[in-house]
C-alpha positions in Angstrom: 59.4 60.0 53.7 59.1 56.2 53.3 59.6 54.7 49.7 56.0 54.1 48.4 57.3 52.6 45.1 58.5 49.0 44.7 62.3 48.6 44.2 64.6 45.9 43.4 67.3 44.7 45.8 69.6 41.7 46.2 68.4 39.0 48.5 70.3 36.9 51.1 68.1 34.1 52.4 69.4 32.9 55.7 68.0 30.7 58.7 68.0 33.9 60.8 66.0 37.1 61.2 67.5 40.6 61.1 66.0 43.4 62.9 66.2 47.1 62.1 69.2 48.6 64.1 70.5 45.1 65.0 74.2 44.3 64.2 75.2 40.7 63.5 78.2 38.8 62.1 78.0 37.1 58.8 80.5 34.7 57.1 80.4 35.1 53.4 81.7 32.1 51.3 79.5 31.5 48.4 80.5 33.2 45.1 77.2 34.7 44.6 77.0 36.3 48.0 80.7 37.5 47.8 79.5 39.4 44.6 76.5 40.7 46.4 78.5 42.0 49.3 81.3 43.4 47.3 78.6 45.4 45.1 77.0 46.8 48.3 80.4 47.8 49.6 81.4 49.5 46.4 78.1 51.4 46.1 77.2 51.9 49.7 74.0 50.0 49.2 71.9 47.5 51.1 70.9 44.0 50.5 67.9 42.1 51.9 68.0 39.4 54.5 64.9 37.1 54.4 64.1 34.1 56.8 64.5 31.0 54.7 62.4 28.0 55.7 62.0 24.6 54.0 59.2 25.7 51.8 60.6 29.1 50.8 61.3 32.5 52.3 59.1 34.7 54.5 57.4 37.8 53.0 58.7 40.3 55.5 62.5 40.9 55.6 65.0 43.6 56.6 67.7 45.3 54.6 71.3 45.1 55.8 74.2 47.4 55.2 77.9 46.4 55.6 78.9 47.8 58.9 82.4 46.6 59.0 84.6 44.1 57.4 86.3 42.0 60.2 88.4 39.7 58.0 89.1 38.9 54.4 90.7 35.8 53.0 92.7 35.1 49.9 89.9 33.1 48.2 87.4 35.9 48.6 85.6 34.7 51.8 85.0 37.3 54.4 83.8 37.8 58.0 81.6 41.0 58.2 79.2 42.9 60.5 75.9 44.0 59.0 73.5 46.4 60.5 69.7 46.1 59.9 68.2 49.1 58.3 64.7 48.9 56.8 61.8 46.5 56.9 60.4 45.4 53.5 57.6 43.3 52.1 58.7 40.9 49.3 56.5 41.2 46.3 58.2 38.9 43.9 61.5 37.0 43.2 63.8 37.6 40.2 65.9 34.4 39.6 69.5 34.8 38.4 70.6 33.6 34.9 73.4 31.6 36.6 72.5 30.4 40.1 76.1 29.6 40.7 77.4 33.2 40.3 74.2 35.2 40.5 72.0 36.0 43.4 68.3 36.2 43.8 66.9 39.7 43.6 63.6 40.7 45.1 60.9 43.3 44.2 60.3 44.8 47.5 58.2 47.7 49.2 59.5 49.2 52.2 56.9 49.2 55.0 56.9 51.8 57.8 55.3 51.4 61.3 51.6 52.4 61.6 52.4 54.2 64.9 55.4 56.3 66.1 55.6 55.4 69.7 54.3 53.2 72.5 52.9 54.4 75.8 55.5 55.5 78.4 54.2 53.0 81.0 54.6 50.1 78.5 58.1 51.2 77.7 58.9 51.1 81.4 57.5 47.8 81.9 59.4 46.3 79.1 62.7 47.8 80.2 62.1 46.7 83.8 61.3 43.2 82.6 64.4 43.3 80.3 66.7 44.3 83.1 65.3 41.5 85.2 66.0 38.9 82.5 69.5 40.1 82.2 70.2 39.9 85.9 68.7 36.4 86.1 71.0 35.4 83.1 74.1 36.7 85.1 74.5 40.2 83.6 75.8 42.3 86.5 75.0 45.9 85.3 72.1 45.7 82.8 71.2 48.8 81.0 68.8 49.9 78.4 70.0 48.4 74.9 71.7 51.1 72.8 70.9 52.1 69.3 68.5 54.4 67.8 65.8 52.0 66.6 62.5 51.1 68.2 62.9 49.9 71.7 61.1 46.5 70.8 63.8 45.7 68.3 66.6 46.7 70.6 65.4 44.3 73.3 64.8 41.4 70.9 68.3 42.0 69.3 69.9 41.9 72.9 68.3 38.7 74.1 67.9 35.4 72.1 64.1 34.9 72.1 64.4 32.6 68.9 63.9 33.3 65.3 60.1 32.7 65.4 59.5 35.5 67.8 62.0 37.9 66.0 60.1 37.2 62.8 56.7 37.9 64.5 58.1 41.2 65.8 59.5 42.1 62.3 56.2 41.5 60.8 54.2 43.7 63.4 53.7 47.3 62.2 53.0 48.6 65.8 55.6 49.4 68.3 53.0 49.1 71.0 52.0 45.6 69.9 55.6 44.4 69.6 56.3 45.7 73.2 53.2 44.1 74.6 54.3 40.7 72.9 57.7 41.0 74.5 56.3 41.8 77.9 54.0 38.7 77.6 57.0 36.7 76.6 59.3 37.9 79.4 56.5 37.4 81.9 56.6 33.6 81.2 60.4 33.5 80.9 61.2 35.3 84.2 59.8 32.6 86.5 61.8 29.9 84.6 65.0 31.9 85.0 64.3 32.5 88.6 63.8 28.7 89.1 67.0 27.9 87.2 69.0 30.4 89.3 67.6 28.9 92.5 68.7 25.4 91.4 72.1 26.7 90.5 72.6 28.5 93.8 71.5 25.3 95.6 74.1 23.3 93.6 76.9 25.8 94.4 75.7 25.7 98.1 76.0 22.0 98.3 79.4 22.2 96.8 80.6 24.4 99.6 79.4 22.0 102.1 76.1 23.8 103.2 
């Protein structure tokens, strides 16, 4: 059952977008975020990552759980892996008493999808296009992106489509609409990748004396 009541979580505004099921590395160096990560590690909790822009943060974000601590330094800095968990809507910000050592908290409401699954034909089209993109990018044996989350998030987490598209996908409450968006984006990307590959092949061919 989704949480239908607002709750308060620590926030980590970043110039990136985290998707549910996506695993990304973070370098933690500010005191306030060292504290936030340490609290989540000790309590097994989650903190929220929200896309930060010049005029503030976006309304829709995703919680993150510490998946692995890769490296810890004597001064408290750390390199970690976090996994995206739950999408949320930011209702209000709670500012810390001391901005140097305290982190911003958010009053959030977790937001589930409106649908459970996309049509099988759309899933197949998205996977076919995804594999084609990987082949054109030089991946020898492309396969379906792993994980247990929605296919749209797994595809968007495996290929760098840019933060604007990732945020758009995060804000969509429909797996079908997200896959339709990805199919449309890949339909414009594939011809450009094919042209780039043709040029690269031609350059390599000229280098061999053809």
